[in-house]
N, C-alpha and C positions, 0 to 999 in steps of 0.2 A: 221209577223215574230216572231219566237220563240226566246226569249232572251237566250243568252248563260248562262250556269250554271257551277258554280265551286263546287267541292266537297272537303271537308276537315274534319279532326278530330277536334272537339271542346269540351271543357269542358262545363258542364251544366251551370255554372255561365255565360258563354259567350252567351248563347241562352235564358236565362231566363230574362224577362217574355215573350219574343217574341214567344217562343215555345208553350206557353199556348193556344194561338188562334189556331195554327195548330193542337195541341193535341185534342182540342174540335171538330174540323172538322173531324179528324181521328176517334175519338170515335163515333161520330154520324154515320159515314159511315159504320164502321165494327161492332159496338156493338149495334147500335140503334135497339131496340125491342127485343134483345136477352134475357136480364134479366132486368126487369123494376126496380128492387131494387138495381142494380149496376149503379151508376151515375158517371159522369166524375168529378174528382177533383184531379189534379196532385199533388202529394206529393213532393213539392219542396225540403224540407229538406232531405228526403230519396234519392231523385235523386242526390242531391249535395254530400251527404255522399258516395253513391255508386261510383260516379265518382272520388271523391278524394281518395278512397281506391283502385281504379284501377279495380274494379269489373265490372263497367259499362263503356262502350265506346260508344261515340256518333259520328256518321258521319253526316254531314249536307250538304245540297244542298242550294246554294245561287245564286240568279239572281240579278245582280246590288246591291249586298250587302244585299238584303232582303232574309230572311229565307223562303224557299219554300218547304223544305223537310228534313227528317231525317231518320236515320236507327240506331237502338241501338243493342248492343250485350252485353251479360253478360258472362264474362270470369271466368272459374274455372277449377280446376282439376277434372277429371272424377274419382269418387270414385270407380267405377267398373272396371277401366282400369288404374292401377297405373302408375303415371308419364305422363299421357296423358292430355295435356291442350286442353280444348274444349271451344267453344263459342256457346251459345244459342241465337238465334235471338230474339230480343224483338220487339219493335214498328218500323214499316217501313211505311212511308207515304210521298207522294209528292202531292202537290196541283195539280189539273187538269190544263192543259195548259203547262206543262213541260214534254213532252212525253218521253224524253230520260233520264231524271234526276234519275228516280227510278233505272234504269239499271246501270247508272254511279255510283250511291251510292253502289249498290251491288258489282260491280266489284272492286271499290276502297276499300270497306270493306274487301273483300277477300285478296287483296294484303296487306292491313294494318295488318290484323289478322295474316298472315304468318310472318310478321316482329316481332310479339310478341311471336312467337313460337307456336301458335295455330295450331293443326294438324287436327282437325275434327270440323266441324260446323254443327249446327242443325237449318237450316232455316225452316220456316213454312209460311203458308198463311191462311187467314180467308176464310170462305165460303160465306161471304157477302162482297159487295163492289167490287172495281176494282181488288183486289187481288185474287179473287176466281179462276182465271185462271192461277195462278202462278205455278201450278204443272208441266206443260210442261217446263216452264222456268228452274225450278230447275232440272228436270230430264235430260234436254239437257246438263246440266253442270255436270252430273254424280251423282246427288243425288238420293237416293233410298227412296221411301216412307216407313216409319217405324211405324207410329202410327196415330190414330185419337184421338183428344182431345175433351172433352165435358164440358159444363158448367152446373153445378147442384147446385142450391142455397140450402144451408142447414142451413142458419141463421134464426133468428126469423122473 
C-alpha cells in the first residue's frame, strides 16, 4: 500500500538537513555522469538566504511526516516583459515509491504561484532519470517547448 502524501510550502530551515539526503539522491539520478567536475554539495546558506528573501519557494511532499520530495521555484520579474512576475522551476524530485506525489507537488505549486501573482512559469525536465518523459506532462497542461539547455564546463 502506498502511503498518503501531503504537500505544503515550507521554508528551507524546516527541511534542513533532511533535504540533503534527498538532494544527493536527486543529483545522482539526473546529473550522474554528465559533468565529472560538478559534484553535489548543497549550499545551505545560499538556500536559506534565497528563501528568506522570497526569491526561492519550496514545496514539499511528506509521507508520515518524512520528507519524500520537493519542488523549488525561483520567483522574479521578467526584465523582458515589464511588470510580469514569473517563476523558473528549480529542483523537482520525489523518491521512488510515491507515484502520485510528483504530480501533486506540481499541481499544488501552480495553485500556490497564482496566489503570489505569478502569471507565467517555466518548467523544465532533465534528459536523464525519471523526468526525461515529462515533456508530454507539461504539454498536456498547455506548456510550449521553448529551448534546450546544455552543460559546458569552462573552468580549470
